[in-house]
N, C-alpha and C positions, 0 to 999 in steps of 0.2 A: 520664408525668403521669396518663394514665387508669389505668395500673396500680396507682397509688397511691391514686386516688379511689374506686375499686370496693370494694377492702377497707374504706376508711373508711366507706363509704356502709353496708356490711352491719354494721360494728361500730356505728354510730350507730342502727340499726334494733333493736340488741338492748338495749334499755334496761331499767331496773326500774320504769320509771312504767307506769301502767295504760293500756292502748289496747285497741281492739276487736279488733285482729288476734292480739295476743299475740306471742310471739317468732317472727320469720318462718322461723328455721331450724327450728323445730318443727312448721311447718304440715302436713307430710306425716303426722307421726304424729297431729296432732290431727284431721286430716282422716279418718283411719282411725278414730279413737275416734267422731267424729261419723257416719261411715257406718254403725258398728256400732249407735250409739244409735237412729239413723234405721230401722235395719232391726227392731230390738227393738219400737220403737214402733209400726211399720206392722203388724207381727205381732200386736201387742196390739189394735190398732184393729180389725184384721180379725176377731179373735175376739170383740170386742164387737159389730161388725156383725153377725155371724152370730147371736149370741145374740138381738139386738135384732130383726132381720128374721125369725127362724126363730120366734120367740115373741112377735110383735108384739101380738096381741090380748091376751095374758096380761100382758106387761110394761105395757101401757096399764092392764089392770085392777089391776095392783099398784100403779102410781103412784097411781091413784084411791083405793085402799085404804090408802095409807100404807106400803105394803111388800109382799113376797112373794118366793116362791122364783126366779122369773125375774129380778126386778128385783134381788134380792141376789146372784144369780150375775153379772149384768152389771155391778154395782157392785164386786163382788171382782175380776173381770177386769179393769175399768178402774183398779183400785187406788186407790179412793175410801177414805180411812181410816173406820173403823167409827165414830168419834166425830163425824165430819162427815157421815155419811149421813142422820140426821134432818133436818138442815137442807137438804141437797140434795134431799130427796124434797119437801120443803116448796115449794122453788124449782121443781122438776119440774111439783108440782100446779099451780103458778101459771102455767106454760107449757103446760099440757096440750092447749090448743087447737092450739097449733103441732105438738106432736108427734104428735097424732092424724093430721095429714095429711102429715108429713114425718118419716119414721123416721130418715132422715139427720141431721136435726137434734138428735134424741135421742142419736144416736152421738157427736156432736160435743160436746154437753154433758157426757156421761159422761167423755169423754176428757178435757175441760178440768178438770171435777171431781178427775179422778184425778191431774192433773199431769202 
């Protein structure tokens, strides 16, 4: 009886309906894809962090001035779309008090804006 139930359980799990796990037979493949995406994201985040922390006074000045080369470089690396950048700079100007004391918060904001 168990020999029949186990394959039926696997077949029942392979439905066409939406679920948060997807097809359980494809989990190893999707796990590799997720790992690759996480690696790429972490690498990009590291690059943004280096830009922010190595040019911190300049990036703060760029935010205050509504743009500049260091901020442009950070936004490009974070993959913030060019047409979205003016609105994001306004948001960063509004949160400048936080960013002056917490460069990590600026890195997070840039990565969130970049998607």
